[in-house]
C-alpha positions in Angstrom: 11.0 -74.0 -70.4 13.5 -70.8 -70.6 12.1 -68.1 -68.6 10.9 -68.0 -64.9 8.1 -65.7 -64.7 8.0 -65.2 -60.8 9.6 -66.0 -57.2 7.1 -66.4 -54.3 8.7 -66.1 -50.6 6.8 -67.6 -48.3 6.8 -65.3 -44.8 5.5 -65.5 -41.4 4.6 -62.0 -41.2 3.8 -60.5 -44.2 3.7 -56.5 -42.8 6.9 -57.2 -41.8 8.4 -58.7 -44.9 6.9 -55.9 -47.0 8.7 -53.1 -44.8 11.7 -54.9 -45.3 11.7 -55.1 -49.0 9.9 -52.0 -49.3 11.7 -49.4 -47.1 15.2 -51.6 -47.1 15.7 -52.8 -50.5 13.4 -50.2 -51.8 11.1 -52.0 -53.8 7.6 -50.7 -54.9 4.7 -52.8 -53.7 2.4 -53.2 -57.2 -0.4 -55.5 -55.9 -1.6 -56.6 -52.8 -4.4 -58.8 -51.0 -5.4 -62.1 -49.5 -1.9 -63.0 -47.8 -0.1 -61.8 -51.4 1.7 -59.0 -52.0 3.8 -58.3 -55.4 6.6 -56.0 -55.9 6.9 -54.0 -59.4 9.7 -55.4 -61.0 11.1 -55.2 -64.6 12.3 -58.8 -65.4 10.5 -61.3 -63.1 7.6 -61.0 -60.8 9.0 -61.1 -57.1 6.1 -61.8 -54.5 5.5 -62.6 -50.7 2.8 -64.8 -49.5 1.7 -65.3 -46.0 2.9 -68.7 -44.4 -0.4 -69.3 -42.8 -2.2 -69.4 -45.6 0.0 -72.2 -47.4 -2.2 -74.5 -46.2 -5.3 -73.5 -48.0 -3.4 -72.8 -51.0 -1.2 -76.3 -51.3 -2.6 -78.5 -48.5 0.5 -78.3 -46.1 3.2 -76.0 -44.9 6.5 -75.0 -46.4 9.7 -75.7 -45.1 11.7 -73.0 -43.3 13.9 -70.2 -44.2 16.9 -70.1 -45.6 15.8 -72.1 -48.6 17.6 -70.0 -51.1 18.8 -67.1 -52.5 17.3 -63.8 -53.9 20.1 -61.6 -55.7 20.1 -58.5 -57.1 22.3 -56.9 -59.7 23.6 -53.4 -57.9 26.2 -50.9 -59.5 28.0 -50.4 -56.4 27.7 -52.7 -53.2 29.6 -51.0 -51.4 27.2 -47.8 -51.5 24.5 -50.7 -50.9 26.6 -51.7 -47.7 26.5 -48.1 -46.3 22.9 -47.4 -46.9 22.1 -50.8 -45.5 23.9 -50.3 -42.7 22.7 -46.3 -41.9 18.6 -48.5 -42.0 20.3 -50.8 -39.2 21.1 -53.5 -41.7 24.3 -55.8 -40.2 25.1 -57.8 -43.2 25.9 -61.8 -43.2 29.1 -61.3 -45.4 30.6 -58.8 -47.5 31.2 -56.7 -49.4 33.8 -58.7 -50.5 35.0 -59.3 -53.8 34.2 -62.9 -55.5 36.8 -65.5 -57.9 34.1 -65.6 -60.2 34.0 -62.0 -61.3 31.4 -60.3 -58.6 31.5 -58.3 -55.5 29.2 -59.4 -53.0 27.3 -58.7 -49.6 24.4 -60.5 -47.9 21.8 -59.7 -45.6 18.9 -61.8 -44.1 15.3 -60.8 -44.6 13.0 -60.9 -41.4 12.6 -65.0 -42.2 16.0 -65.6 -42.3 15.9 -65.8 -45.9 19.2 -64.5 -47.8 19.3 -61.3 -50.0 22.4 -60.8 -51.8 23.6 -57.6 -53.8 26.2 -58.1 -56.6 28.5 -56.0 -58.7 30.0 -57.4 -61.7 34.1 -56.6 -61.4 36.9 -58.0 -63.8 37.5 -61.9 -62.8 41.0 -62.8 -60.9 43.6 -64.0 -62.8 45.4 -67.2 -61.1 
């Protein structure tokens, strides 16, 4: 297996999470229905699924957030940070230069899942 086809975040409030990813992050809804929303992405399917429907889907509940991180590549992390702050979002960290050659910014979605924005920068020399 060499390709990830999709990522699904389990969320407590589908409507609140859709508003966050659509209105704050800027994603376009492509498909929605029955507790599921998929965003229009170029490289991977990114979806949200209502946590209350998990029992009928997989017969059990999911873990609690944060369980992972969703990362977006951006051309200007500082401009992204400014835009997010203007929308009332408080960063968890950043923007900050990382030794692995990225400038990053981290925020949390309504469920506490971590969303990272990363910009490639020259690596630091030691």
